GUGU-768227 format. One record per residue: residue in one letter; z, y, x of N, C-alpha, C in turn. Coordinates in steps of 0.001 Angstrom, whole numbers, padded with zeros to 6 digits, always signed. Each point is the difference from the previous one (the first is absolute). Example, Ala and Ser with C-alpha at 12.3 -4.5 7.8 and 13.67 -1.06 7.14 Angstrom:
residues 2
A+007800-005690+013190+000000+001190-000890+000000+001200+000900 S-000720+001050-000350+000060+001190+000820+000730+001090-000770 
This chain:
residues 106
M+000000-001182+000845+000000+001182-000845+000000+001242+000888 K-000805+001001-000374-000090+001234+000777+001149+000936-000352 S+000456+000736+000996+001021+001022-000248-000683+001230-000579 N+000802+000923-000551-000548+001234-000562-000833+000764+001014 S+000402-000016+001263-000727+000754+001018-001353-000641+000325 E-000188-001292-000322-001255-000685+000292-000991+000030-001167 I+000463+000374-001187-000859+000013-001180-000804+001289-000039 D-001290-000106-000286-000832+001187-000156+000176+000518-001418 W+000939+000931-000170+000312+000529-001324-001183+000722-000621 R-000893+000540+000809-001149+000726-000529-001004-000934-000658 A+000103-001310+000247-000944-000949-000574+000296-000279-001480 R+001111+000485-000511+000341-000203-001413-001035+000673-000892 S-000170-000535-001207-000958+000538-000957+000349+001438-000358 R-000988+000886+000141+000202+001415-000297-000934+000445-001106 V+000428+001007-000739-000814+000594-001045-000329+001425+000425 E-001293+000320+000026-000410+001373+000294+000431+000885-001166 I+000701+001080+000286+000480+000894-001043-000816+001285-000006 G-000001+000724+001101-000799+001215+000114+000369+001082-000995 S+001297+000239-000190+000429+001048-000928+001070+000862+000659 T+000304+001106-000645+001047+000864+000529+001360-000654-000210 T+000932+000380+000826+001380-000460-000121+000902+001132+000439 R+001255-000126-000293+001002+000918+000541+000879-000820+000927 Y+000345+000587+001142+000833-000696+000982+001045+000968+000529 R+001050-000554+000592+000959+000838+000720+000577-000809+001153 V+000289+000719+001057+000637-000582+001172+001495-000092-000298 A+000646-001071+000446+001435-000184-000230+000770+001234+000431 G+000953+000391-000833+000820+001171+000288-000495+001265-000662 R-001212-000016-000502-000546+001162-000696+000172-000176-001509 E+000135+001116-000695+000125-000060-001452-001349+000081-000690 Q-000900+000796+000543-001265+000293-000669-001092-000999+000396 F-000775-000417-001013-001163-000842+000238-001184+000872+000397 E-000857-000524+000871-001238+000652+000423-001170-000798-000569 H-001190+000599+000006-001181-000699-000507-000721-000720+001129 G-000458-001207-000298-000766-000804+000938-000946-000890-000776 E-000550-000990+000680-000907-000950-000637+000473-001413+000299 L-000126-000861-000998+000336-001410+000141-001310-000744+000192 G-000215-000512+001209-001256-000686+000310-000054-001403-000555 D+001035-000800+000279+000070-001348-000537+001458-000419-000135 L+000199-001100-000730+001348-000475-000298-000010-001516-000052 S+001028-000623+000572+000186-001451-000104+001451-000252-000379 A+000366-001254-000086+001372-000341-000362+000998+000460+001057 I-000461+000183+001224+000939+000329+001080-000329+001274+000760 G-001105+000659-000337-000359+001184+000768-000966+000923-000710 A-000249+001134+000643-000902+001004-000564-000602+000824+001121 L-001144+000615-000309-000626+000968+000894+000101+001350-000679 I+000729+000931+000624+000221+001339-000528-000698+001000+000913 W-000714+000968-000587-000666+001059+000752+000727+001313-000275 T+000360+000726+001059+000690+001280-000147-000588+001016+000974 E+000283+001267-000249-000446+001048+000914+000999+000227+001131 E+001202-000531-000143+001009+000201+001044+000125-001232+000883 E+000457+000220+001206+000234-001106+000923+001373-000600-000284 I+000040-001330-000065+001246-000735-000241+000119-001057+001090 A+001155-000113+000611+000201-000924+001110+000173-001447-000476 I-000465-000928+000822+000245-001419-000260+001513-000211-000062 G+000437-000820-000957+001422-000272-000190+000652+000881-001046 T-000720+001028-000455+000531+000922-001003-000006-000662-001376 E+001077+000199-000756+000049-000498-001375-000578+001061-000929 I-000867-000436-000912-000563+000897-001004+000124-000652-001376 S-000125+000809-001034-000105-000487-001376-001321+000516-000546 F-000650-000804-000845-001203+000478-000671-000016-000513-001428 L-000712+000731-000857-000012-000296-001428-001353-000535-000437 V+000039-000989-000898-001205-000507-000649+000176+000253-001487 E-000919+000787-000541+000069+000371-001419-000420-001163-000880 S+000616-000098-001168-000361-000984-001004-001206+000501-000788 A-000772-000925-000554-001096+000387-000885+000544+000562-001313 D+001245-000340-000325+000668+000497-001209+000750+001282+000354 P-000398+001150-000553+000648+001271+000359+001474+000078-000399 D+000448-000896-000879+001407-000008-000405+000893-000779+000968 E-000607-000735+000922+000767-000779+000975+000179+000787+001290 A+001182-000135+000586+000267+000648+001289-000809-000700+001092 P-000367+000730+001038-000710-000643+001112+000900-001007+000714 I-000628-000914+000722+000738-000939+000835+000126+000624+001377 E+001198-000043+000558+000238+000551+001334+000118-001142+000998 F-000753+000102+001080+000052-000974+001078+000652+000659+001208 V+000904-000704+000639+000599+000450+001257-000641-000862+001082 A-000452+000635+001066-000734-000723+001036+000274+000598+001374 T-000316-000779+001016+000124+000450+001383-001386+000081+000613 V-000295+001107+000670-001283+000156+000689-000023-000953+001186 V-001023-000887+000030-000092-000980+001084-001234+000206+000878 R-000976+000781-000480-001170+000303+000836-000639+001300-000474 V-000751+000614+000898-000667+001277-000291-001463-000138+000388 T-000903+000526-000844-001416-000019+000367-000203+000890+001224 P-000897-000386+000888-000181+000789+001230-000646+001358-000233 E-000712+000168-001110-000673+001266-000275+000160+000362-001467 K-000136+001300-000294+000041+000452-001387-001251-000481-000726 N+000113-000118-001336-001174-000382-000789-000867+001226-000289 E-001042-000179-000820-000927+001103-000286+000659+001156-000740 R+001146-000235-000634+000730+001067-000693+001105+000588+000889 M-000074-000308+001294+000954+000510+000984+001434-000459-000292 M+000126-001266-000381+001315-000567-000278+000284-001149+000959 F+001274-000197+000326+000446-001120+000820+000270-001198-000901 G-000330-001209+000460+000267-001217-000766+001195-000742+000564 Y+000875-000458-000883+001215-000698+000409+000103-001349-000681 G+000054-001055+000811+000272-001332-000517+001505-000118-000175 C+000423-000313-001205+001433-000028-000324+000414-001366-000524 Q+001135-000488+000451+000559-001254-000500+001023+000337-001078 I-000224-000515-001211+000881+000289-001127+001320-000743+000170 T+001102+000733-000172+001332-000591+000132+000761-000028-001317 E-000434+000813-000972+000711+000078-001271-000943+000563-001067 T+000193-000459-001234-000740+000494-001148+001005+000344-001089 K-000181+001169-000622+000938+000393-001058-000686+000917-000997 N+000597+000125-001187-000505+000963-000973+000383+001384+000484 S-000948+000915-000030+000228+001341+000496+000688+000870-001049 E+000742+000964+000483+000600+000995-000875-000877+001244-000058 E-001082+000008+000776-000937+001114+000014-000839-000023-001265 P-000298+001160-000570-000878+000040-001184-001442-000282+000365 
C-alpha cells in the first residue's frame, strides 16, 4: 500500500468548473474574488490576482444552483503554484481540501 506522500493526488477525477468564486486567506475576514478552475473530492485549482505562498490555508466558496441555499465553504491548503500567470493575469493555486462546511456567507 502506498503512503499519502507516494500517491499522486492530482490524478483524482476532477470536474472543470470555470466560474467565479470568493476566497480568503486564513486570518482575514473579507472574501476576495477569484476563479475556480476545477474541483475534485480532495482538491481544487483556484486562480487569484494576488500571490499566495505554498502552505497557506485558504477558504473558498462554491455557490449552489438554488439561490435559497447557502454556498458550500471549502478549507484548503495551497500545495502548488503555477509557474506563470494565465491570460487574465492571475496566479493558479493547486489546493488540497482539508474541510468542507456550510458557509455563513450570503
